[in-house]
Phi, psi and omega in degrees: 000014173078017182243131178286143180249108182234323187249174176297324178298318177297320180294319177298318178299314181299317179297327180290343180268355184257153174239165180229127176239112182293152179294315179236147177208167181294164182292333183096159184247342188252136176282096183231140181283162178302314179301313181296322181297316180289319179299322177297331176297334178286347180309320184288323190256343187233299182243168183211191182311133179070010176236130180272155177295144180273173175297326177298318176301315181294319179295319178295321177300313178299317180298317180294321178295322176296319181301321183262008175077027180248010181299330178287347180256015187316313185258007179286148176288126182304330184294341185250015175285157174289168180302316180294322178295320178296321179296316178297319178299312181293329178296314181287329175296316180294317179299320181289323178295332176273020178064037174045087186311322182295332179283337185282343183294000000 
């Protein structure tokens, strides 16, 4: 991202730009669709309590799902995705929670 890392402050900033997607994770307890899972990730960056997601939030969610090849799983229950699909889903959720690093440039 074009920033030199020299101090502890720089290291903290760099860590704040990174996400972590575990190799294995639990199945989950809630029946939530792939679309809803990604849209909920926008809660942090776009809408919040008592505010509904905008059409822009929904369009961005669809775009991110298309990018990682999950647009065909839009209405699928997250609990039943394959391991690789879950990783891709969690990757875009994490990227969005980090305010989509590609948008910040």
